[in-house]
C-alpha positions as CSV (number, residue, x, y, z in Angstrom):
1,M,42.7,52.1,50.1
2,T,42.2,53.5,46.7
3,T,38.7,54.1,45.4
4,T,38.2,54.3,41.6
5,T,35.5,56.7,40.6
6,V,33.7,55.7,37.4
7,P,32.8,58.6,35.2
8,A,29.1,59.1,34.5
9,Q,29.7,58.7,30.8
10,I,31.3,55.3,31.2
11,A,28.6,54.2,33.7
12,D,25.9,55.1,31.2
13,F,27.7,53.3,28.4
14,A,28.0,50.1,30.5
15,H,24.3,50.3,31.4
16,R,23.4,50.6,27.7
17,V,25.6,47.6,26.8
18,R,24.0,45.4,29.5
19,A,20.6,46.5,28.3
20,A,21.5,45.4,24.7
21,L,22.5,42.1,26.1
22,S,19.4,41.7,28.4
23,D,17.9,38.9,26.2
24,L,20.8,36.6,27.3
25,P,20.9,34.8,30.6
26,A,22.0,37.0,33.5
27,E,25.1,34.9,34.2
28,E,26.2,35.2,30.6
29,V,25.7,39.0,30.7
30,D,27.8,39.2,33.9
31,E,30.6,37.2,32.4
32,L,30.6,39.2,29.2
33,T,30.6,42.6,31.0
34,D,32.7,41.7,34.0
35,G,35.3,44.5,34.6
36,L,33.8,46.6,31.8
37,E,33.7,49.8,33.8
38,A,37.2,49.4,35.2
39,D,38.7,48.7,31.7
40,L,37.0,51.7,30.2
41,T,37.9,54.0,33.1
42,E,41.5,53.0,32.8
43,S,41.5,53.6,29.0
44,F,39.6,56.8,29.4
45,A,42.1,58.1,32.0
46,E,45.0,57.4,29.7
47,D,43.4,59.1,26.7
48,L,40.9,61.8,27.7
49,R,40.0,62.5,24.1
50,R,38.9,58.9,23.4
51,E,35.4,58.5,22.2
52,L,33.3,55.6,23.5
53,P,31.8,53.3,20.7
54,D,28.1,52.8,20.1
55,P,26.7,50.6,23.0
56,A,24.7,48.4,20.6
57,A,27.6,47.8,18.3
58,Y,29.9,47.1,21.2
59,A,27.3,44.6,22.6
60,D,27.1,42.8,19.2
61,E,30.9,42.4,19.2
62,L,30.7,40.8,22.6
63,R,27.9,38.5,21.4
64,T,29.9,37.5,18.3
65,A,33.1,36.8,20.3
66,A,31.2,34.6,22.7
67,G,29.3,32.7,19.9
68,F,25.8,34.2,20.6
69,P,23.4,35.3,17.8
70,R,23.2,38.9,16.9
71,A,20.7,41.2,18.7
72,E,18.6,41.8,15.5
73,E,18.0,38.0,15.0
74,T,17.1,37.4,18.6
75,T,14.7,40.3,18.7
76,R,13.0,39.3,15.4
77,R,12.5,35.7,16.7
78,R,10.9,36.9,19.9
79,L,8.5,39.4,18.4
80,S,4.9,38.7,19.2
81,P,2.3,38.9,16.4
82,A,1.1,42.3,17.5
83,E,4.7,43.6,17.8
84,A,5.5,42.1,14.4
85,W,2.5,43.8,12.8
86,T,3.4,47.2,14.5
87,D,7.0,46.8,13.2
88,L,5.7,46.1,9.7
89,V,3.3,49.1,9.7
90,S,6.2,51.3,10.9
91,R,8.5,50.1,8.1
92,V,5.8,50.5,5.4
93,G,4.8,54.0,6.7
94,G,8.4,55.1,6.5
95,S,8.2,55.8,2.8
96,P,5.9,58.3,1.0
97,A,4.3,55.5,-1.1
98,G,3.8,53.3,1.9
99,S,2.3,56.2,3.9
100,A,-0.2,56.9,1.1
101,V,-1.2,53.2,1.0
102,L,-1.8,53.2,4.8
103,D,-3.8,56.4,4.6
104,F,-6.0,54.8,1.9
105,L,-6.6,51.7,3.9
106,E,-7.5,53.7,7.0
107,A,-10.1,55.6,4.9
108,V,-11.8,52.4,3.6
109,R,-11.8,50.6,7.0
110,P,-15.6,51.1,7.3
111,V,-16.1,49.4,4.0
112,W,-14.3,46.3,5.4
113,W,-16.5,46.4,8.5
114,V,-19.6,46.2,6.3
115,L,-18.1,43.6,4.0
116,R,-17.2,41.4,7.0
117,G,-20.9,41.2,8.0
118,L,-22.0,40.5,4.5
119,V,-19.5,37.6,4.2
120,V,-20.8,36.0,7.5
121,A,-24.4,36.4,6.2
122,G,-23.6,34.8,2.9
123,W,-22.0,31.7,4.5
124,L,-24.9,31.3,6.9
125,I,-27.2,31.2,3.9
126,I,-25.0,28.5,2.3
127,L,-25.0,26.5,5.5
128,S,-28.7,26.7,5.8
129,G,-29.0,24.6,2.7
130,R,-31.4,26.9,0.9
131,G,-29.7,26.5,-2.5
132,G,-29.2,29.1,-5.1
133,A,-27.0,32.2,-4.9
134,P,-25.9,33.0,-1.3
135,V,-27.5,36.4,-1.3
136,P,-30.4,37.6,0.9
137,G,-33.8,36.7,-0.7
138,T,-36.3,36.6,2.1
139,A,-37.3,39.1,4.7
140,G,-35.7,36.9,7.4
141,E,-32.4,36.7,5.4
142,W,-32.4,40.5,4.9
143,T,-33.0,41.1,8.6
144,L,-30.2,38.7,9.6
145,T,-27.8,40.4,7.1
146,V,-28.6,43.9,8.4
147,L,-28.0,42.7,12.0
148,L,-24.7,41.1,11.2
149,V,-23.5,44.2,9.4
150,V,-24.5,46.5,12.3
151,A,-22.8,44.1,14.8
152,S,-19.6,44.0,12.7
153,V,-19.4,47.8,12.5
154,Q,-20.1,48.3,16.2
155,W,-17.5,45.7,17.1
156,S,-14.8,47.6,15.3
157,R,-16.0,50.9,16.8
158,A,-16.0,49.5,20.4
159,R,-14.0,51.6,22.9
160,S,-12.9,48.6,25.0
161,R,-9.8,47.5,23.2
162,G,-8.0,45.1,25.4
163,T,-5.7,42.3,24.4
164,W,-8.6,39.9,24.0
165,W,-10.5,42.4,21.8
166,R,-7.5,42.8,19.5
167,R,-6.9,39.1,19.2
168,A,-10.5,38.3,18.5
169,L,-10.7,41.1,15.9
170,V,-7.5,39.9,14.1
171,G,-8.9,36.4,14.0
172,A,-12.2,37.6,12.6
173,N,-10.5,39.6,9.9
174,L,-8.3,36.7,9.0
175,V,-11.3,34.3,8.7
176,T,-13.3,36.8,6.7
177,A,-10.4,37.3,4.3
178,L,-10.1,33.6,3.7
179,A,-13.9,33.1,3.3
180,F,-14.4,36.1,1.0
181,F,-13.1,34.7,-2.3
182,P,-14.9,31.3,-2.1
183,L,-18.1,33.2,-1.4
184,V,-17.6,35.5,-4.5
185,G,-17.0,32.4,-6.6
186,E,-20.2,30.8,-5.3
187,V,-22.2,34.0,-6.1
188,A,-20.8,34.2,-9.6
189,S,-21.6,30.5,-10.3
190,Q,-25.2,30.8,-9.0
191,T,-26.2,34.2,-10.2
192,V,-27.4,34.4,-13.8
193,S,-29.0,37.5,-15.4
194,W,-32.4,37.2,-17.2
195,D,-30.6,38.3,-20.5
196,E,-28.3,35.3,-20.2
197,I,-31.2,32.9,-19.6
198,D,-33.1,34.2,-22.6
199,A,-30.1,34.0,-24.8
200,A,-29.4,30.4,-23.7
201,D,-33.0,29.4,-24.4
202,Y,-32.9,30.6,-28.0
203,S,-29.3,29.9,-28.9
204,T,-29.4,26.2,-27.9
205,G,-32.6,25.5,-29.9
206,S,-34.6,24.3,-26.9
207,L,-38.3,23.7,-27.5
208,V,-40.6,26.1,-25.8
209,L,-44.5,26.0,-25.7
210,D,-46.5,28.9,-24.3
211,G,-43.4,30.2,-22.6
212,E,-42.7,26.9,-20.8
213,P,-39.8,24.6,-21.7
214,V,-40.6,21.3,-23.4
215,T,-39.0,18.4,-21.5
216,N,-39.9,15.6,-23.9
217,V,-41.5,15.0,-27.3
218,F,-43.6,12.1,-28.4
219,A,-44.1,11.3,-32.1
220,Y,-46.9,9.3,-33.8
221,D,-47.1,7.8,-37.3
222,A,-49.8,8.3,-39.9
223,Q,-52.0,5.6,-38.2
224,G,-51.8,7.4,-34.9
225,N,-49.4,4.9,-33.2
226,P,-46.4,6.1,-31.1
227,I,-43.0,5.7,-32.7
228,Q,-39.6,5.7,-31.1
229,D,-36.2,7.2,-31.9
230,V,-37.3,10.1,-34.0
231,Q,-34.5,12.7,-34.7
232,L,-35.8,16.3,-35.0
233,F,-34.0,19.1,-36.8
234,D,-35.0,22.7,-37.7
235,Q,-35.0,24.3,-41.2
236,D,-31.2,24.7,-41.1
237,G,-30.4,21.2,-40.1
238,D,-29.7,22.1,-36.4
239,P,-31.0,19.6,-33.8
240,L,-34.1,20.6,-31.9
241,T,-33.4,19.8,-28.2
242,A,-35.8,19.7,-25.2
243,E,-34.8,21.2,-21.9
244,A,-34.6,17.9,-20.0
245,P,-34.8,18.4,-16.3
246,Q,-31.6,17.4,-14.5
247,Y,-33.3,16.1,-11.3
248,S,-34.4,12.8,-9.9
249,D,-38.0,11.6,-10.5
250,C,-39.9,8.4,-9.8
251,L,-39.6,5.6,-12.4
252,D,-42.4,3.5,-10.9
253,A,-45.7,3.9,-9.2
254,D,-44.3,3.2,-5.7
255,C,-41.3,5.5,-6.3
256,T,-38.9,2.7,-5.2
257,T,-36.6,3.6,-8.1
258,S,-35.8,7.1,-9.2
259,G,-34.2,8.4,-12.3
260,A,-34.1,11.3,-14.9
261,L,-34.2,11.8,-18.6
262,T,-30.9,11.2,-20.5
263,S,-29.4,11.6,-23.9
264,R,-28.8,9.1,-26.7
265,A,-25.6,8.0,-28.3
266,L,-25.2,8.2,-32.1
267,E,-23.2,5.8,-34.3
268,N,-20.5,8.4,-34.8
269,G,-19.9,8.4,-31.0
270,R,-21.5,11.7,-30.3
271,V,-24.2,12.4,-27.7
272,A,-27.6,13.6,-28.9
273,W,-30.5,15.3,-27.1
274,N,-32.8,15.4,-30.2
275,V,-33.7,11.7,-30.3
276,F,-37.3,11.5,-29.1
277,P,-38.9,10.5,-26.9
278,L,-36.0,10.9,-24.5
279,R,-35.4,7.8,-22.3
280,S,-34.8,7.7,-18.6
281,V,-31.9,6.2,-16.6
282,E,-31.8,5.2,-12.9
283,W,-30.3,7.6,-10.4
284,A,-29.2,6.9,-6.9
285,P,-27.6,8.9,-4.0
286,D,-23.8,8.7,-3.6
287,E,-21.9,8.6,-0.3
288,W,-22.7,12.3,0.3
289,G,-26.4,11.8,-0.5
290,V,-26.3,13.6,-3.9
291,E,-28.4,12.0,-6.6
292,S,-26.5,11.0,-9.8
293,P,-26.9,8.5,-12.7
294,V,-26.1,4.8,-11.8
295,V,-23.1,3.8,-13.8
296,G,-23.9,1.0,-16.2
297,A,-27.7,1.2,-15.6
298,P,-29.8,0.5,-18.8
299,T,-32.0,3.3,-20.1
300,R,-35.8,2.9,-19.9
301,A,-38.5,3.9,-22.3
302,V,-40.9,6.6,-21.2
303,E,-44.6,5.9,-21.5
304,P,-46.3,8.2,-24.0
305,P,-49.0,10.5,-22.7
306,L,-51.5,9.1,-25.3
307,L,-51.5,5.4,-26.4
308,K,-53.0,6.3,-29.8
309,V,-54.1,9.5,-31.6
310,P,-56.4,9.9,-34.6
311,A,-54.9,8.7,-37.9
312,V,-54.0,11.2,-40.6
313,A,-56.7,11.5,-43.3
314,P,-55.7,10.5,-46.8
315,L,-54.5,13.2,-49.1
316,A,-57.3,14.8,-51.2
317,P,-57.0,14.2,-55.0
318,A,-55.3,16.9,-56.9
319,P,-57.6,19.3,-58.7
320,S,-58.3,18.7,-62.4
321,A,-55.9,20.4,-64.8
322,E,-58.8,21.1,-67.4
323,P,-59.6,24.9,-67.4
324,M,-63.1,25.9,-66.4
325,A,-65.2,27.6,-69.0
326,P,-66.3,31.1,-68.4
327,P,-69.8,31.5,-66.9
328,E,-71.3,32.9,-70.1
329,V,-69.9,30.0,-72.2
330,A,-71.2,27.5,-69.8
331,Q,-74.7,29.1,-70.0
332,N,-74.7,28.9,-73.8
333,N,-73.8,25.2,-73.7
334,R,-77.0,24.2,-71.8
């Protein structure tokens, strides 16, 4: 009985080939590598100077010949999210530029921890229905924001970093990233500086009385009676507009119908806010409960604050054109 001794080099090579094929079913691996050691031992005995090929390349040749996908494709498909992220970081960090970027991101990680708490606080303010810019404004909102920032920082600094912790942290970071830009847009749309407000008040020609915006104007004729549809302009011919409130108000004593002031249409098709007194139009809530003008509803006249005012006195007669005599001349004429 003859016993064939397999050299250690060939045994190690065969072990590496089978390891490279380990993602395939065991019966397929056995079929592809059946007799591998014997064939290599025989070839090695005939040519002692023969070099063994790369185990991974040899395994890929076996895969291709048998019609199986390449090892790289199989491994890429089976990577878990954590493994895929680790692989990506390794690839990026392999270059000097990528390594510099990763070092920078590592340095600013605490900034992200703080920002994550601020984003959560901003969205909680929006969901509370307070209105206005989603930034802390009250003592309670500031307290909540500080607590959320501290919780976010401590969560990332926690020493217990099991699988559940990493998955929860990745999910929180993803949600925060998706919620960040809509929140910034909401802050930008709601936050207006006092300089912008002042410039808007004066540039649009809105009427102001004692620092308060005028919402409507009522005109009376010379006899003190109210008149309608008066167009007001300034010294340069620019329309004088009132800052009409864009909110719903009661149109009757029982407040069964609500409405708000509205503009008027001119014969040239333009819309004017300088036709006084401004009229009102009925408003009603839509399917989401938001008040808006009723389409096709007629406008209504607004009752003047005074039914009648004092009439304008007639103009005084013009002074005589005859020159007055000097005092000494008048004294002599007596």
